[in-house]
N, C-alpha and C positions, 0 to 999 in steps of 0.2 A: 744519709745523704740529705741535703737540704732540697727543698721543693724547686728552688731556683736551679740547682745543679741537675737535677732530674730533667727539668724542662730544657735546659741547654743541651744535654746529651740527647734527648729526644729529638730535638730540632736538628742536631748534627746528624743524627741517624736518618732523619727524613731527609735531609739535603743530600746526603750521600747516596740514599736510595733513589732520589730523583735524578741526580747525576748519573747514576749506574744505568738507569733505564733508558735515559736519553742517549748514552753511549751505545746501547744496544739496538737502537732503532735502526731499521735499514735505511740506507741514504736514498735520497729522491733520485729516481731514474733520470739520467741525463739523455735527451734525445740527440741523436746524430743529426747532422745537417741534412742528410737525404731523408731521414724520417720526418723532421720538421717540414722540408719542402713538400714531402708526399701529403701530410696532413693539411699544408695551405692549399694545395691543389685540390684535394679532396673537400674541403670546407669551402673553397670558392666556387666549385660546380653545385655543391648543396645549397649555397646561398642563392645562386641563379636558379635552381630548381624551385626553391622557396619563393622567390620573386615571380616565377612564371605561375605559381598557383593562385596569385592574387589576380594577375591578368586574366587567367581562364576561368576565374570565379569558382575554382576547384576547393571549396572551404573545408570538405572533409579530408581531402589530401593534405591541405595545408595545416590541418590540425594534428596530422601525424608527426609533425616536425617538432612537437613540444613534448618534453619528458614526462613519463608517468611517475617519476620519482616524487615521494612525499616531501623532498627538499625544493621542489620546483616553486618559483616566484617571479613574477614580472611586474616592475614598477612603471609608472608614467608620471613624468613631471613631479618626481618625488614622493608619490603616493602609491602603495600597493594596489595594483589594479586587478591582478590575477593570482589566486592562491594556488591554482591547479591547472593542469592541462586541460580538464574538463571546463573550467571557467573560460578558457580562451576558446575552446572548440563551440560552447554556447555562444560567446559573443561573435564568432565567425559565422555561425549558422544563421543568427539574426540578420546577417547583412543581406541574405537572400541570393538566389541563383543568378540575377542579372547583374548584381553589384560587382564592379571591377576595381581593383586597387593595383595602380601602376606606381611601382617604387624604383627609383634611381638612387644607387648608392654611390658615395664619392669618398675620397680619402680614407678607403677600407684599409684596415690593418687586422691581419689575421695572425695572431700570437699563439703558436703552440705552447702549451705548458707542461705537459707530461703526455706519455702515450694515452690517446683516447679523451684528452682534455685540452680545449682551446678557447681563447677569447677573441672575438671578433668586435672591433670598435670602427664605427663609421658614421658619417653623415649621410643623411638621406633626405629625399624630396618625394613626397607621395600624392597621388591624385586619386580621390574616391569618386567613382562615376556610378550613379544610381541607375535602376532600370529605365526610370523616366527621362534619363539624360542630364539630370542636374550633376554638378561636381563641384568638389571644393578640395583645395590643395593644403597640404601642411608638411612640415619637415622640421628637422632638427638633427640630434645626434642619437646614436643607439649604441649600447654595449650589450653584448651576449655571451654567456659562457656555455659552450657547447660541449656535450659528452657524446662519446661513440658508444652507442647501445646496440643491442640486437636489432638489425634492421637499418643501421646507419646512424647518422649525426642528428642528435635532438638538442633542443635549447633547454637548459636546465634553470638558468636565471637570466634576467635581462633588465634593462632600464632604458627606456626612451625618454627624451625630453625635447622640447621646443625652445627656441630662444626666448629669453626674457628681456623686455626693454630695460636698460640700465639708465639710472639718472645721471645726468652730466654735470 
C-alpha cells in the first residue's frame, strides 16, 4: 500500500470514529416550561437576595453567591477582574462594614439553559455610599452564568461593562 492510501484510510477511520462517538453522546436535556419557569422564579429571588446583601453591607454573605469552581471568572469592561471567588471576596471585604451598594436592575432576562444552569442578562444602575457619606454612581450591563450548587445558585462567570461614548 502507498503511504497516501494508508493516510486516507487512517483519516477515514478517524472520521468514522468521530461520527460514531458523536452519535452515541447523550442528547441535551430539554427543560419543560414549568421547570424553566421555576428556575426563573428561583433566580429572580436569588438576584433580589444578592442585591439586598449590598444594601445591608453584608459582604461575607454576598461572597457566598460566587462559585468555588476553578472555572470561575468575572470580567469588567473587557478585562479579567477576578480569577476566583476568593478574589471577589477580598474585594468585597475591602469595602468595609459601613459601605453600601444599592443596585437597581432593569430589562432583566433570565434564560434557563439546562437543569441547574442559567444566564442572567440585565442593565444596572448602582450607587456606592461609603461610611463617611460620600457616594458615586455607575451603571451599564451585566451578564452572568449561574449554576445551581449545593447551597443554592452561584455565579460561575460574568461580565459587567459601562457604556462607552461612541464617536459620531
